[in-house]
C-alpha positions as CSV (number, residue, x, y, z in Angstrom):
1,X,134.8,62.3,-16.5
2,X,137.3,65.0,-17.1
3,X,134.7,67.7,-16.4
4,X,133.8,65.9,-13.1
5,X,137.5,65.8,-12.2
6,X,138.0,69.4,-13.0
7,X,135.0,70.4,-11.0
8,X,136.2,68.3,-8.0
9,X,139.6,69.8,-8.3
10,X,138.2,73.4,-8.4
11,X,135.9,72.6,-5.4
12,X,138.8,71.2,-3.5
13,X,140.9,74.3,-4.2
14,X,138.1,76.5,-2.9
15,X,137.7,74.4,0.2
16,X,141.4,74.7,0.9
17,X,141.3,78.5,0.4
18,X,138.3,78.7,2.7
19,X,140.1,76.7,5.3
20,X,143.2,79.0,5.0
21,X,140.9,82.1,5.3
22,X,139.2,80.7,8.4
23,X,142.5,79.8,10.0
24,X,143.8,83.2,9.2
25,X,140.8,84.8,10.7
26,X,141.1,82.7,13.8
27,X,144.7,83.6,14.1
28,X,143.9,87.3,13.8
29,X,141.2,87.0,16.5
30,X,143.5,85.3,18.8
31,X,145.9,88.3,18.5
32,X,143.3,90.7,19.7
33,X,144.1,92.5,22.9
34,X,141.6,94.6,24.8
35,X,143.6,96.5,27.6
36,X,141.6,98.6,29.9
37,X,142.3,102.0,28.3
38,X,141.2,100.9,24.9
39,X,137.9,99.4,26.3
40,X,137.2,102.3,28.6
41,X,135.5,104.6,25.8
42,X,133.3,101.7,24.7
43,X,132.5,100.9,28.3
44,X,131.6,104.6,28.8
45,X,129.2,104.5,25.8
46,X,127.6,101.4,27.3
47,X,127.2,103.0,30.6
48,X,125.6,106.0,28.9
49,X,123.0,103.7,27.3
50,X,122.0,102.4,30.7
51,X,122.0,105.8,32.3
52,X,119.7,107.0,29.6
53,X,117.5,104.0,30.2
54,X,117.6,104.8,34.0
55,X,116.5,108.3,33.4
56,X,113.6,107.2,31.2
57,X,112.6,104.5,33.7
58,X,112.8,107.0,36.6
59,X,110.6,109.6,34.7
60,X,108.0,106.8,34.0
61,X,108.1,105.6,37.6
62,X,107.4,109.1,38.8
63,X,104.5,109.3,36.2
64,X,103.2,106.0,37.4
65,X,103.2,106.9,41.1
66,X,101.7,110.3,40.3
67,X,98.9,108.6,38.3
68,X,98.1,106.3,41.2
69,X,98.1,109.3,43.5
70,X,96.2,111.8,41.3
71,X,94.1,109.4,39.4
72,X,94.4,107.8,35.9
73,X,92.0,108.7,33.1
74,X,90.4,105.8,31.3
75,X,92.5,104.6,28.4
76,X,89.3,103.2,26.8
77,X,88.2,106.8,26.3
78,X,91.4,107.7,24.5
79,X,92.1,104.7,22.3
80,X,92.6,106.9,19.2
81,X,94.9,109.2,21.2
82,X,96.8,106.1,22.4
83,X,97.2,104.8,18.9
84,X,98.5,108.1,17.7
85,X,100.9,108.3,20.7
86,X,102.3,104.9,19.7
87,X,102.6,106.0,16.0
88,X,104.5,109.2,17.0
89,X,106.7,107.5,19.6
90,X,110.5,107.7,18.8
91,X,111.1,104.0,18.2
92,X,114.4,104.6,16.4
93,X,114.6,101.2,14.6
94,X,118.1,102.1,13.5
95,X,119.3,101.4,17.0
96,X,118.1,97.8,16.5
97,X,119.7,97.6,13.0
98,X,123.1,98.7,14.3
99,X,123.0,97.4,17.9
100,X,122.0,93.8,17.2
101,X,124.8,93.0,14.7
102,X,127.3,94.7,17.0
103,X,126.2,92.8,20.1
104,X,126.0,89.5,18.2
105,X,129.4,90.0,16.5
106,X,131.0,90.5,20.0
107,X,129.4,87.3,21.2
108,X,130.4,85.3,18.1
109,X,134.0,86.7,18.3
110,X,134.2,85.7,22.0
111,X,133.0,82.3,21.1
112,X,135.4,81.4,18.3
113,X,138.5,82.7,20.1
114,X,140.7,80.0,21.4
115,X,141.0,79.9,25.3
116,X,144.1,80.4,27.2
117,X,146.3,83.2,28.7
118,X,145.4,86.8,28.0
119,X,142.8,85.7,25.5
120,X,140.5,84.6,28.4
121,X,140.2,88.2,29.5
122,X,139.5,89.4,26.0
123,X,136.8,86.8,25.6
124,X,135.2,87.8,28.8
125,X,135.2,91.5,28.0
126,X,133.7,90.9,24.5
127,X,131.0,88.7,26.0
128,X,130.1,91.2,28.7
129,X,130.0,94.1,26.2
130,X,127.9,92.2,23.7
131,X,125.4,91.1,26.3
132,X,125.1,94.6,27.6
133,X,124.4,96.1,24.2
134,X,121.7,93.5,23.6
135,X,120.3,94.0,27.0
136,X,120.0,97.7,26.5
137,X,118.1,97.2,23.2
138,X,115.7,94.7,25.0
139,X,114.9,97.5,27.6
140,X,114.7,100.5,25.3
141,X,111.6,99.5,23.3
142,X,109.4,98.6,26.3
143,X,110.3,101.9,27.8
144,X,109.3,103.8,24.7
145,X,105.9,102.0,24.9
146,X,105.5,102.9,28.5
147,X,106.3,106.5,27.8
148,X,103.7,106.5,25.0
149,X,101.1,105.3,27.4
150,X,102.0,107.8,30.1
151,X,101.8,110.7,27.6
152,X,98.2,109.7,27.0
153,X,97.6,109.5,30.8
154,X,98.9,113.0,31.1
155,X,101.4,112.5,33.9
156,X,104.7,112.6,32.0
157,X,104.8,116.4,32.2
158,X,104.0,118.9,35.0
159,X,103.4,116.2,37.6
160,X,102.0,118.7,40.1
161,X,99.5,120.2,37.7
162,X,96.6,118.0,38.7
163,X,96.8,118.7,42.4
164,X,94.2,121.5,41.9
165,X,91.7,118.7,41.4
166,X,92.4,117.1,44.8
167,X,90.5,117.7,47.9
168,X,92.5,120.1,50.1
169,X,92.7,117.6,53.0
170,X,94.6,115.1,50.6
171,X,97.5,117.5,50.0
172,X,99.1,117.0,53.5
173,X,98.1,113.3,53.6
174,X,99.7,112.1,50.3
175,X,103.3,113.3,51.0
176,X,102.9,111.9,54.5
177,X,102.0,108.4,53.2
178,X,104.9,108.7,50.6
179,X,107.3,109.5,53.4
180,X,106.1,106.6,55.4
181,X,106.6,104.2,52.5
182,X,110.1,105.5,51.7
183,X,111.1,105.3,55.3
184,X,110.1,101.7,55.4
185,X,111.8,100.9,52.1
186,X,115.1,102.5,53.1
187,X,115.2,101.7,56.8
188,X,117.7,99.0,56.5
189,X,119.8,100.6,53.7
190,X,121.5,103.6,55.1
191,X,123.9,103.6,52.1
192,X,121.0,104.8,49.9
193,X,120.2,107.8,52.1
194,X,121.5,111.2,51.1
195,X,121.0,113.3,48.1
196,X,122.9,111.1,45.5
197,X,125.6,113.4,44.2
198,X,127.7,113.6,47.4
199,X,127.8,109.8,47.7
200,X,129.2,109.6,44.1
201,X,131.8,112.3,44.8
202,X,132.9,110.3,47.9
203,X,133.1,107.0,45.9
204,X,135.3,108.7,43.2
205,X,137.5,110.3,45.9
206,X,138.2,107.0,47.5
207,X,138.3,105.3,44.1
208,X,135.6,103.0,45.6
209,X,132.5,101.2,44.4
210,X,128.7,101.7,44.4
211,X,126.2,98.9,44.4
212,X,123.9,98.5,41.4
213,X,121.2,97.2,43.7
214,X,121.5,100.4,45.8
215,X,121.1,102.4,42.6
216,X,117.9,100.7,41.8
217,X,116.5,101.2,45.3
218,X,117.4,104.8,45.2
219,X,115.4,105.3,42.0
220,X,112.4,103.5,43.4
221,X,112.4,105.4,46.7
222,X,112.9,108.7,44.9
223,X,110.0,108.1,42.5
224,X,107.7,107.4,45.5
225,X,108.9,110.6,47.3
226,X,108.4,112.8,44.2
227,X,105.3,111.1,42.9
228,X,103.5,111.5,46.2
229,X,104.3,115.3,46.3
230,X,107.6,115.4,48.2
231,X,109.7,118.4,47.2
232,X,112.9,116.8,45.7
233,X,114.7,116.6,42.4
234,X,115.3,113.8,39.8
235,X,118.9,114.4,39.1
236,X,120.5,113.1,42.4
237,X,119.0,109.6,42.1
238,X,119.8,109.4,38.3
239,X,123.4,110.5,39.1
240,X,123.6,107.8,41.8
241,X,122.0,105.2,39.6
242,X,124.2,105.9,36.6
243,X,127.3,105.9,38.7
244,X,126.3,102.7,40.3
245,X,125.9,101.0,37.0
246,X,129.3,102.4,35.8
247,X,130.8,100.9,38.9
248,X,129.2,97.5,38.2
249,X,130.3,97.5,34.6
250,X,133.8,98.5,35.5
251,X,134.2,95.8,38.1
252,X,132.8,93.2,35.7
253,X,135.3,94.2,33.0
254,X,138.2,94.2,35.5
255,X,139.2,97.8,35.4
256,X,141.7,99.4,37.7
257,X,140.5,101.6,40.5
258,X,141.4,104.7,38.5
259,X,139.5,103.5,35.4
260,X,136.6,102.6,37.7
261,X,136.5,106.2,39.0
262,X,136.3,107.4,35.4
263,X,133.4,105.1,34.7
264,X,131.6,106.3,37.9
265,X,131.9,109.9,36.6
266,X,130.8,108.8,33.2
267,X,127.6,107.3,34.5
268,X,126.9,110.4,36.7
269,X,127.4,112.9,33.9
270,X,125.3,110.7,31.5
271,X,122.5,110.9,34.1
272,X,122.5,114.7,34.1
273,X,122.8,114.7,30.3
274,X,119.7,112.5,29.9
275,X,117.7,114.2,32.6
276,X,118.2,117.7,31.2
277,X,118.6,116.9,27.5
278,X,121.9,118.6,27.8
279,X,125.0,116.5,26.8
280,X,127.6,119.2,27.1
281,X,126.4,120.1,30.6
282,X,126.4,116.4,31.6
283,X,130.0,116.0,30.4
284,X,131.2,119.1,32.2
285,X,129.3,118.1,35.4
286,X,131.1,114.8,35.4
287,X,134.6,116.4,35.0
288,X,134.0,119.5,37.1
289,X,132.0,118.2,40.0
290,X,132.5,114.4,40.1
291,X,136.0,113.7,38.8
292,X,137.4,117.3,39.3
293,X,139.8,117.1,36.5
294,X,139.9,118.1,32.8
295,X,142.4,115.7,31.3
296,X,142.4,114.2,27.8
297,X,142.2,110.6,29.0
298,X,138.9,111.1,30.7
299,X,137.2,112.9,27.8
300,X,136.4,110.0,25.6
301,X,134.4,107.8,28.0
302,X,132.6,110.8,29.6
303,X,131.6,112.4,26.3
304,X,130.5,109.1,24.7
305,X,128.5,108.4,27.8
306,X,126.8,111.8,27.7
307,X,126.0,111.4,24.0
308,X,124.5,107.9,24.2
309,X,122.5,108.8,27.3
310,X,121.1,111.8,25.6
311,X,120.1,109.8,22.5
312,X,118.3,107.2,24.6
313,X,116.8,109.8,26.8
314,X,115.4,111.7,23.9
315,X,113.9,108.5,22.5
316,X,112.1,107.7,25.8
317,X,111.3,111.2,27.1
318,X,111.1,113.2,24.0
319,X,113.3,115.6,22.1
320,X,111.7,118.8,23.3
321,X,113.7,121.0,25.6
322,X,112.8,120.7,29.2
323,X,112.5,124.5,29.6
324,X,110.9,126.7,27.0
325,X,113.3,128.8,25.1
326,X,112.9,132.5,25.8
327,X,114.1,135.3,23.4
328,X,116.9,137.2,25.1
329,X,119.1,140.2,24.4
330,X,121.0,142.6,26.6
331,X,119.2,146.0,26.7
332,X,122.1,148.0,28.2
333,X,125.6,147.7,29.6
334,X,124.2,148.4,33.1
335,X,122.7,144.9,33.1
336,X,126.1,143.4,33.7
337,X,126.1,145.1,37.1
338,X,122.6,143.8,37.8
339,X,123.6,140.3,36.8
340,X,126.5,140.6,39.3
341,X,124.0,141.5,42.0
342,X,121.9,138.4,41.0
343,X,125.0,136.3,41.5
344,X,125.2,137.6,45.0
345,X,121.5,136.8,45.6
346,X,121.7,133.3,44.3
347,X,124.9,132.6,46.1
348,X,123.4,133.6,49.4
349,X,120.3,131.5,48.6
350,X,122.4,128.4,47.8
351,X,124.2,128.8,51.1
352,X,121.0,129.3,52.9
353,X,119.6,126.2,51.3
354,X,122.7,124.1,52.4
355,X,122.4,125.4,55.9
356,X,118.7,124.8,56.1
357,X,118.8,121.4,54.6
358,X,121.5,120.1,56.9
359,X,119.9,121.8,59.8
360,X,116.7,119.8,59.0
361,X,118.7,116.6,58.9
362,X,120.2,117.2,62.3
363,X,116.9,118.2,63.7
364,X,115.0,115.1,62.6
365,X,118.0,112.9,63.7
366,X,117.9,114.4,67.2
367,X,121.2,116.3,67.0
368,X,119.8,119.7,67.6
369,X,119.0,121.3,71.0
370,X,115.6,120.9,72.4
371,X,113.1,118.2,73.4
372,X,111.4,118.0,70.1
373,X,114.6,117.2,68.2
374,X,115.5,114.6,70.8
375,X,112.1,113.0,70.6
376,X,112.3,112.8,66.8
377,X,115.7,111.3,67.0
378,X,114.3,108.4,68.9
379,X,111.6,107.6,66.3
380,X,112.0,105.2,63.4
381,X,112.9,106.8,60.0
382,X,109.5,106.0,58.5
383,X,107.8,108.1,61.1
384,X,110.2,111.0,60.7
385,X,109.8,110.9,56.9
386,X,106.0,110.8,57.3
387,X,106.0,113.9,59.6
388,X,108.3,115.7,57.1
389,X,105.9,114.9,54.3
390,X,102.9,116.1,56.3
391,X,104.5,119.5,56.8
392,X,105.5,119.7,53.1
393,X,101.9,118.8,52.1
394,X,100.7,121.7,54.3
395,X,103.2,124.0,52.5
396,X,101.7,122.8,49.2
397,X,98.4,124.2,50.3
398,X,100.1,127.7,50.3
399,X,101.9,127.3,47.0
400,X,101.8,124.4,44.5
401,X,105.5,124.9,43.6
402,X,106.3,122.8,46.6
403,X,104.7,119.7,45.1
404,X,107.0,117.4,43.3
405,X,109.9,118.8,41.3
406,X,108.0,121.9,40.4
407,X,109.9,122.3,37.1
408,X,106.9,123.7,35.3
409,X,107.3,126.9,37.4
410,X,110.7,127.5,35.7
411,X,108.8,127.9,32.4
412,X,106.2,130.1,34.1
413,X,108.9,132.4,35.6
414,X,110.7,132.6,32.3
415,X,107.4,133.4,30.5
416,X,106.4,136.1,33.1
417,X,103.1,134.4,34.0
418,X,103.8,134.7,37.7
419,X,103.3,137.7,39.9
420,X,106.0,139.1,42.1
421,X,104.3,137.7,45.2
422,X,104.1,134.2,43.8
423,X,107.7,134.3,42.6
424,X,109.1,135.4,46.0
425,X,106.8,133.2,48.1
426,X,107.4,130.2,45.8
427,X,111.2,130.7,46.1
428,X,111.1,130.7,49.9
429,X,108.6,127.9,50.3
430,X,110.4,125.7,47.8
431,X,113.6,126.1,49.8
432,X,111.9,125.2,53.0
433,X,109.9,122.3,51.5
434,X,112.9,120.7,50.0
435,X,114.9,121.0,53.1
436,X,112.1,119.3,55.1
437,X,111.6,116.5,52.5
438,X,115.2,115.5,52.4
439,X,116.1,116.3,56.0
440,X,113.3,114.2,57.4
441,X,114.3,111.1,55.4
442,X,112.8,111.5,52.0
443,X,114.7,110.5,48.9
444,X,115.7,112.8,46.0
445,X,118.1,115.2,44.7
446,X,119.0,118.8,45.5
447,X,120.2,120.0,42.1
448,X,116.8,120.4,40.5
449,X,115.0,122.1,43.3
450,X,117.8,124.6,43.3
451,X,117.1,125.4,39.7
452,X,113.5,126.1,40.6
453,X,114.6,128.3,43.5
454,X,117.0,130.2,41.3
455,X,114.5,130.7,38.5
456,X,111.9,132.0,40.9
457,X,114.5,134.3,42.7
458,X,115.7,135.6,39.4
459,X,112.3,136.2,38.2
460,X,111.4,138.2,41.4
461,X,114.7,140.1,41.1
462,X,114.0,140.9,37.4
463,X,110.5,142.0,38.1
464,X,111.7,144.6,40.7
465,X,114.4,145.8,38.4
466,X,112.2,146.1,35.3
467,X,109.6,147.9,37.3
468,X,112.1,150.5,38.5
469,X,114.3,150.7,35.4
470,X,112.3,149.4,32.3
471,X,114.5,151.2,29.7
472,X,117.7,149.7,31.1
473,X,116.7,146.1,31.8
474,X,115.3,143.1,29.9
475,X,112.1,141.5,31.0
476,X,112.2,139.4,34.1
477,X,112.2,136.1,32.2
478,X,115.9,136.6,31.2
479,X,116.8,137.0,34.9
480,X,114.8,133.9,35.8
481,X,117.0,131.8,33.3
482,X,120.2,133.4,34.5
483,X,119.2,133.0,38.1
484,X,118.7,129.3,37.5
485,X,122.2,128.9,36.3
486,X,123.6,131.0,39.2
487,X,121.8,128.8,41.7
488,X,123.2,125.7,40.2
489,X,126.7,127.1,40.1
490,X,126.5,128.2,43.7
491,X,125.1,124.9,45.0
492,X,127.7,122.8,43.2
493,X,130.5,125.3,43.3
494,X,130.8,124.5,39.7
495,X,130.4,127.6,37.5
496,X,131.0,125.8,34.2
497,X,128.2,123.3,35.0
498,X,125.6,126.0,35.7
499,X,126.7,128.0,32.7
500,X,126.6,125.3,30.1
501,X,123.4,123.8,31.5
502,X,121.4,127.0,31.1
503,X,123.1,127.8,27.8
504,X,122.1,124.4,26.3
505,X,118.5,124.8,27.7
506,X,118.1,128.4,26.4
507,X,119.8,127.8,23.0
508,X,120.7,131.5,22.9
509,X,124.3,132.6,22.7
510,X,123.4,136.1,23.9
511,X,122.8,134.8,27.3
512,X,126.4,133.7,27.7
513,X,127.8,137.0,29.1
514,X,125.2,137.4,31.9
515,X,125.6,133.7,32.7
516,X,129.4,133.9,33.0
517,X,129.1,136.9,35.4
518,X,126.3,135.5,37.6
519,X,127.6,131.9,37.7
520,X,131.2,132.9,38.7
521,X,130.1,135.3,41.4
522,X,127.5,132.9,42.9
523,X,129.8,130.0,42.9
524,X,132.7,132.0,44.5
525,X,130.4,133.6,47.1
526,X,128.8,130.3,48.2
527,X,132.2,128.6,48.3
528,X,133.6,131.3,50.5
529,X,130.6,131.2,52.8
530,X,130.8,127.4,53.1
531,X,134.5,127.3,53.7
532,X,134.3,130.1,56.3
533,X,131.7,128.3,58.2
534,X,133.3,124.9,57.9
535,X,136.9,125.9,58.1
536,X,139.8,123.8,59.6
537,X,141.4,124.7,62.8
538,X,145.0,125.8,61.8
539,X,146.2,124.0,64.9
540,X,144.9,120.8,63.5
541,X,147.3,120.8,60.7
542,X,150.2,121.3,63.0
543,X,149.4,119.2,65.9
544,X,147.8,116.1,64.3
545,X,150.3,113.4,63.2
546,X,149.6,111.2,60.2
547,X,149.9,108.1,62.5
548,X,146.2,107.2,62.5
549,X,145.8,107.9,58.7
550,X,148.5,105.6,57.5
551,X,147.6,102.5,55.5
552,X,150.1,99.8,56.6
553,X,151.0,97.7,53.5
554,X,153.9,95.5,52.4
555,X,156.2,97.6,50.1
556,X,157.1,96.5,46.7
557,X,160.6,96.0,45.2
558,X,161.9,97.8,42.2
559,X,162.0,94.7,40.0
560,X,158.3,93.6,40.4
561,X,156.7,93.3,36.9
562,X,153.9,95.6,36.0
563,X,151.1,92.9,35.8
564,X,152.0,91.7,39.3
565,X,152.1,95.3,40.5
566,X,148.5,95.8,39.1
567,X,147.2,92.8,41.1
568,X,148.9,94.2,44.3
569,X,147.2,97.6,43.8
570,X,143.8,96.0,43.2
571,X,143.9,94.1,46.5
572,X,145.6,96.9,48.5
573,X,143.5,98.8,51.1
574,X,144.4,102.1,49.4
575,X,145.3,102.8,45.7
576,X,149.0,103.4,46.5
577,X,152.0,101.2,47.6
578,X,155.4,102.2,49.0
579,X,158.5,101.2,47.0
580,X,161.6,99.9,48.5
581,X,164.9,100.4,46.7
582,X,167.6,97.8,46.0
583,X,169.4,98.9,49.2
584,X,166.3,98.2,51.3
585,X,165.4,101.8,51.9
586,X,162.1,103.4,51.0
587,X,162.5,105.3,47.7
588,X,159.0,106.3,46.6
589,X,155.5,105.3,45.9
590,X,153.4,103.9,43.0
591,X,149.8,104.9,42.7
592,X,146.9,103.6,40.6
593,X,146.2,107.0,39.2
594,X,149.6,107.0,37.4
595,X,150.1,103.3,36.7
596,X,147.9,103.0,33.6
597,X,149.4,105.9,31.6
598,X,153.0,104.9,32.5
599,X,152.4,101.3,31.8
600,X,151.1,102.2,28.3
601,X,154.3,104.1,27.7
602,X,156.7,101.6,29.1
603,X,155.0,98.3,28.0
604,X,154.1,95.0,29.7
605,X,157.8,94.2,30.4
606,X,158.2,97.3,32.6
607,X,158.8,97.0,36.3
608,X,158.1,99.1,39.4
609,X,161.3,101.1,38.9
610,X,159.9,102.6,35.7
611,X,156.3,103.2,37.1
612,X,156.9,104.6,40.6
613,X,157.3,108.3,41.8
614,X,160.4,109.2,43.7
615,X,159.3,110.6,47.1
616,X,161.1,111.0,50.5
617,X,159.6,109.0,53.2
618,X,158.0,110.7,56.3
619,X,157.6,109.4,59.9
620,X,154.4,108.5,61.6
621,X,154.8,111.7,63.8
622,X,154.8,114.1,60.8
623,X,151.9,116.6,61.0
624,X,149.2,116.5,58.5
625,X,150.0,119.9,57.3
626,X,153.7,119.0,56.7
627,X,152.7,115.9,54.8
628,X,150.5,117.8,52.5
629,X,153.2,120.4,51.9
630,X,155.7,117.6,51.1
631,X,153.2,116.2,48.5
632,X,152.9,119.6,46.9
633,X,156.7,120.1,46.9
634,X,157.5,116.6,45.4
635,X,154.5,116.7,43.1
636,X,153.0,113.4,44.3
637,X,149.7,112.3,45.7
638,X,151.1,109.8,48.3
639,X,154.1,109.4,50.6
640,X,155.8,106.4,52.1
641,X,155.7,106.2,55.8
642,X,157.9,104.3,58.3
643,X,157.6,104.0,62.0
644,X,156.7,101.6,64.8
645,X,158.6,98.9,62.9
646,X,156.2,99.1,60.0
647,X,156.0,100.5,56.6
648,X,152.9,102.1,55.0
649,X,151.6,104.8,52.8
650,X,149.6,108.0,53.4
651,X,147.6,109.5,50.5
652,X,146.4,113.0,49.6
653,X,142.8,111.7,49.4
654,X,143.0,110.2,52.9
655,X,144.4,113.5,54.4
656,X,141.8,115.6,52.6
657,X,139.1,113.3,53.8
658,X,140.3,113.7,57.4
659,X,140.3,117.6,57.0
660,X,136.7,117.5,55.6
661,X,135.7,115.6,58.8
662,X,137.5,118.2,61.0
663,X,135.5,120.9,59.1
664,X,132.2,119.2,60.1
665,X,133.1,119.1,63.8
666,X,131.5,121.8,66.0
667,X,133.5,124.5,67.6
668,X,131.9,127.7,68.8
669,X,128.5,126.6,67.5
670,X,127.3,123.4,65.8
671,X,128.7,123.4,62.3
672,X,126.5,122.2,59.5
673,X,127.9,119.5,57.2
674,X,128.0,121.9,54.3
675,X,130.6,120.0,52.5
676,X,128.2,117.1,51.9
677,X,127.1,119.1,48.9
678,X,129.8,118.6,46.3
679,X,132.0,121.6,45.5
């Protein structure tokens, strides 16, 4: 009896301890806070997961379309090879071991937390993140299996290699059919047109949003274009798709506009990282091209997104470098001069590509002089895209580099397996073919075709130099690699992106010096040519008032609490609000870009007075140039405006967008929309 009593007493004490432990745990969970800045790096990593999945899915969609077009071999004849492919696939079961507990823990934690107040937002964010992690795992392994099947079918690499087996009459027909299908798919979705990267840049500039549905449509349409032989790149759709998913995640998690822009950039950079197997280049692309800033607060989400996307992409698409690594060393100091000349060549080529591509767009849209352009402008988009595909298919008869992405010819140029004639003709035909594919209405990117053009141009340049001065120059393969970086730097006006991409792909530190010279000169030259062609009339800055560019919004008072201010900014037409002082006069502005950092420093009890920027108001008749000068002088990105009995705000982003529109207006001759390519 005593023993039973003792056991019952011991059990009772243990139950009491367990109850206290559970209550302590519940109390601890209810004190969890997940503000936007603390969740942003985790959200960036999750966005990277899905960007890597999107890159793998896109590559397999292209392989599927190519297989339908070029013919699938019989899997029954390759059952042993298929089994070996599955055995060698990168399943990475450690992802399952780590990911499932993390996702389930987030869901369980969200479940046991008590509802009410700020905890509801924490519960929602935990639930969303947990579901996203589990969803990524459920998609990863089917994609790995699909990639294993495609590797046996032979269409995961060198998608244009099998065209030699086709009848010649099929080469023009297949891109034409692809253009017809893509034109029908995108006919009612003008927001999915374009090259992918410029649309993301615009969304970030406006601190806006991209639709996840549009991202999927862009991937499908681009896979059809490339798989049927259209000359276009993979990176534009991947950048658009990754950014669109980042936008959807940010909106679901309730981020501010500024945090949303960072997630957009994270998804875009992750797409580049997964596509090129180059995480550093992807992160730099996001900061240099998309976000256009190198601040510490954007590093964590962007870098984590690039890392996770690269890991997922390697699992689905393989760990091998997309481009074969070439041994390189500088033969003489004279080569720096030659690489500077190569920078000039690639800069001019990138500018010619921009002009030709937008010229083709205007021609097919009926905006160019002549009856043919007017006739095409009256036709449906599907017919225009089909005609463009027909011409591109005819070009593929002349040189197979025009077919698809053509990335296998980068390897051939770097390995010196192409003659000077094939290098030069391939460079010019790829430039024309890509311009026609995208200008007529096909879907795809410009980034990757430019790498092919740069590699072929660099190879041709190196062949000539090496033939004339063999003792002073390296073989042409080195110039092909450096030319690729120079072409990317010129097209994007981002020298760091071109430099780091080729450095990661080559894996050779010795190539850094030539890359630095070529990328810098190419980027500066193309930027100068574009700005000269699309310059702003100086009189526009002086004679155009800001009246039509003002967002009329109700000002906020200095005592408005920070949480209420955040809600006002989220619902405002622009990411800035004018601030009225205690005396009723306009005293400054508060912007979404500075709210988060100052809020973290001042705390939840802060008010507008501690979060706003002091800025002198301007009138509605202030010229655009004077408003920009005032922003520079006062170190702000927005100004309060008063006039016509109203109060509003004008932002630097809005003024710069207006000036870009002015650059595209024709003056002495029709100007090409060169700034549609990001700089």
